[in-house]
C-alpha positions in Angstrom: -5.5 2.4 22.7 -4.2 4.0 19.5 -6.3 4.7 16.4 -5.0 4.1 12.9 -5.7 7.1 10.7 -6.1 6.3 7.0 -6.5 8.8 4.1 -8.5 7.9 1.0 -9.6 9.9 -2.0 -12.7 12.0 -1.3 -14.6 10.9 -4.4 -14.2 8.9 -7.6 -13.3 5.4 -8.5 -10.3 5.2 -6.2 -12.6 6.2 -3.3 -15.1 3.4 -4.1 -12.4 0.7 -4.5 -10.6 1.8 -1.3 -13.8 1.6 0.7 -14.5 -1.8 -0.8 -11.2 -3.3 0.1 -11.6 -2.1 3.7 -15.0 -3.8 3.8 -13.5 -7.0 2.4 -11.1 -6.8 5.3 -14.1 -7.0 7.6 -14.0 -3.3 8.6 -17.3 -1.5 9.0 -17.1 2.2 8.4 -19.8 4.5 9.8 -19.9 7.2 7.2 -22.8 9.4 6.1 -23.2 11.6 3.0 -20.5 14.3 2.5 -18.7 13.3 5.7 -14.9 14.2 5.6 -14.1 11.9 8.6 -15.6 8.6 9.7 -14.8 5.9 12.2 -14.9 2.1 11.9 -17.2 0.3 14.4 -15.2 -2.9 14.7 -11.5 -1.8 14.2 -9.5 1.1 15.7 -9.5 3.0 12.4 -10.4 6.5 11.4 -10.9 7.4 7.8 -10.2 10.9 6.4 -11.6 11.7 3.0 -9.2 14.1 1.4 -8.5 15.7 -2.0 -6.2 13.3 -3.8 -3.4 15.8 -4.4 -3.2 16.7 -0.6 -2.7 13.1 0.6 1.1 12.9 0.2 1.7 16.0 2.3 -0.7 14.6 5.0 1.5 11.5 5.1 4.8 13.4 5.2 3.5 15.6 8.1 2.1 12.6 10.0 -1.5 13.9 10.1 -2.5 10.5 8.7 -0.6 7.2 9.3 -1.4 5.4 6.1 -3.2 6.2 2.8 -4.6 4.4 -0.2 -3.4 6.5 -3.1 -2.2 6.1 -6.7 1.6 5.7 -6.7 1.7 8.2 -9.6 0.9 10.8 -6.9 3.7 9.6 -4.7 6.2 9.9 -7.6 5.1 13.5 -8.1 4.7 14.7 -4.5 5.7 12.0 -2.1 9.3 11.1 -2.6 10.6 9.0 0.3 7.1 7.8 1.4 7.2 4.0 1.9 4.8 1.8 -0.1 4.1 -1.4 1.8 1.5 -3.0 -0.5 0.5 -2.7 -4.1 -3.3 -3.1 -4.3 -3.9 -4.1 -7.9 -6.8 -1.7 -8.7 -7.1 1.8 -10.2 -4.4 0.9 -12.7 -3.4 3.6 -15.2 -0.4 5.0 -17.1 1.3 8.4 -16.9 1.9 9.1 -20.6 3.0 11.7 -23.1 0.4 12.4 -25.8 0.4 14.7 -28.8 -2.1 15.7 -31.5 -2.9 12.9 -34.0 -1.5 15.1 -36.7 1.9 15.5 -35.0 4.6 13.5 -36.8 6.3 11.8 -33.8 9.5 9.7 -34.1 11.2 10.1 -30.8 11.2 12.1 -27.5 13.6 14.5 -29.1 10.8 15.8 -31.3 9.4 17.5 -28.3 12.5 19.5 -27.5 11.6 23.2 -26.9 7.8 22.6 -27.1 5.1 23.4 -24.5 3.9 20.5 -22.3 0.6 20.8 -20.3 0.5 18.7 -17.2 -0.7 18.3 -13.6 2.6 16.5 -12.9 5.4 19.0 -13.3 8.0 17.2 -11.2 7.5 14.0 -13.1 7.7 15.8 -16.4 10.9 17.6 -15.5 12.6 14.5 -14.3 11.5 12.4 -17.3 12.5 14.9 -20.0 15.8 15.8 -18.3 16.8 12.1 -18.4 16.7 12.4 -22.2 18.4 15.8 -22.3 15.2 17.3 -23.7 14.2 20.8 -22.7 10.4 21.6 -22.6 8.3 24.5 -21.5 5.9 23.3 -18.7 2.4 24.6 -18.4 1.0 23.4 -15.1 -2.8 23.1 -15.0 -4.9 21.2 -12.4 -7.7 19.8 -14.6 -8.8 19.1 -18.2 -5.2 18.7 -19.3 -6.3 16.9 -22.5 -7.9 20.1 -23.9 -4.7 22.1 -23.8 -3.4 21.4 -27.4 -6.9 22.1 -28.9 -7.0 25.6 -27.4 -3.4 26.4 -28.2 -2.1 26.3 -24.7 0.3 23.5 -25.3 1.9 21.3 -28.0 1.6 18.1 -26.0 0.5 16.8 -22.7 1.5 14.5 -19.9 -1.4 13.0 -18.1 -3.0 9.9 -16.7 -4.3 7.4 -19.3 -6.7 4.6 -18.4 -8.6 3.4 -21.4 -7.4 6.0 -23.8 -10.9 7.2 -24.7 -10.3 10.7 -23.4 -7.3 11.0 -25.6 -9.3 9.8 -28.6 -12.1 12.2 -28.0 -9.6 15.1 -28.0 -7.7 14.0 -31.1 -4.6 13.0 -29.2 -2.4 9.9 -29.4 -0.2 8.3 -26.8 3.5 8.4 -27.8 5.4 7.6 -24.6 4.6 5.8 -21.3 6.5 7.4 -18.5 5.4 4.7 -16.0 2.5 2.5 -15.0 0.6 3.3 -11.8 -1.9 1.6 -9.5 -3.4 2.1 -6.0 -0.9 1.4 -3.2 -0.9 1.4 0.6 1.5 4.1 1.7 2.8 4.7 5.2 3.8 7.9 6.9 7.4 8.2 8.1 6.1 9.4 11.5 4.1 6.3 12.7 4.6 5.2 16.3 5.4 1.6 17.2 1.9 1.1 18.6 0.3 2.4 15.3 2.8 0.2 13.3 1.2 -2.9 15.0 -2.2 -1.8 13.7 -0.7 -1.2 10.2 0.7 -4.8 10.3 -2.7 -6.2 11.2 -4.5 -4.3 8.4 -1.8 -5.2 5.9 -2.2 -8.9 6.8 -5.9 -8.6 6.1 -5.4 -6.8 2.9 -2.9 -9.5 1.7 -5.4 -12.2 2.5 -8.1 -10.4 0.4 -5.8 -9.8 -2.5 -4.7 -13.4 -2.6 -8.3 -14.5 -2.7 -9.1 -12.1 -5.5 -6.4 -13.7 -7.6 -7.4 -17.3 -6.9 -10.2 -19.7 -7.4 -11.1 -22.9 -5.4 -11.4 -26.0 -7.6 -13.1 -29.3 -6.9 -13.2 -32.3 -9.2 -13.8 -36.0 -9.3 -10.7 -38.0 -10.4 -10.0 -41.7 -10.9 -7.6 -42.8 -8.2 -5.1 -44.0 -10.8 -5.1 -40.5 -12.3 -4.6 -38.5 -9.0 -0.8 -38.3 -9.4 -1.1 -37.0 -13.0 -3.7 -34.4 -11.9 -1.4 -33.4 -9.0 1.3 -32.5 -11.4 -1.0 -30.1 -13.3 -2.4 -28.3 -10.2 -0.4 -25.6 -8.4 -1.0 -26.3 -4.7 -0.5 -24.4 -1.5 0.9 -27.4 0.3 -0.6 -30.6 -1.1 -3.8 -31.7 -2.7 -6.9 -32.4 -0.6 -8.1 -35.9 -1.6 -11.3 -37.3 -0.3 -12.7 -40.8 -1.2 -16.0 -40.9 -3.0 -18.8 -43.4 -2.4 -18.1 -44.9 -5.9 -15.1 -47.2 -5.6 -11.9 -46.1 -7.4 -12.8 -42.4 -7.4 -11.8 -39.5 -5.2 -12.8 -35.8 -4.9 -9.7 -33.6 -5.4 -9.6 -30.0 -4.1 -7.0 -27.3 -4.7 -6.6 -23.6 -5.5 -5.7 -22.2 -8.9 -4.8 -18.8 -10.3 -8.0 -17.2 -11.8 -6.0 -15.8 -14.8 -4.9 -19.2 -16.0 -7.7 -21.5 -14.8 -9.2 -22.1 -18.3 -5.9 -23.6 -19.5 -5.6 -25.6 -16.3 -9.1 -27.0 -16.7 -8.4 -28.1 -20.3 -5.4 -30.1 -19.0 -7.4 -31.6 -16.1 -10.1 -32.8 -18.4 -7.4 -34.5 -20.6 -6.0 -36.1 -17.5 -9.3 -37.7 -16.6 -10.9 -35.2 -14.2 -14.7 -34.9 -14.3 -17.4 -32.8 -12.5 -15.1 -29.8 -12.2 -16.4 -27.0 -10.0 -14.8 -23.5 -9.7 -15.7 -21.4 -6.7 -14.7 -17.9 -5.6 -12.6 -17.5 -2.5 -13.5 -14.8 0.0 -10.3 -14.7 2.0 -7.0 -16.7 1.8 -4.9 -16.8 5.0 -1.5 -18.4 4.7 
């Protein structure tokens, strides 16, 4: 039987969230401290813990079958690698930043200046699209310090909260693109391995749907059920169960967690009482 090989970041936030989503998919990983390779005990899966910047090449070469990686890295080093699922975590931006004292009006203001970055291919493509020529200084870490030590006039780097820019007296002036963790697939997977990928992807989709949703239960007068049903987004139809008290029913449904406060206000106005909101562990459609 084939084993699915997955690459994830060796350490950091992306590593932690990658391990968590695999656990939420019911996969138990037997890994010890500082292991670079680990196997799952209940799924044909082998995890390789790799340096983030190396993962695209491992995918291209077929050393690993899939990877959980930031799509900003695929834009930089993994052109042509297929993304089969956006995962919704480790969100960030790849942005242009300049010193706070820099009077910035447009991208043309950077023409002929020095740009420090860990993403040279991304920078070249972006600035060329505007007809702007820049002098690229490629560095592998602590990009944000480059303007302060005179190495560069501006930077292109990952921005999450913006606190690192603030601490280094920089300001964001352009967003090149927004990035998040994705599930990427090697172009060299076999049909047998593809079946395992489809199985894992199905589990991940179920977990992601559950993360975005809440289960809602409420007591509703029978003559208000139709009105409540118009408010609730449903998977197929409402679940309606009669209560011991005549004229009342328990109504169950699923709602989006980002909008449920607005929905609850509408439900209360429509006559719903005793509203309960519960987390959903998995949602299989």
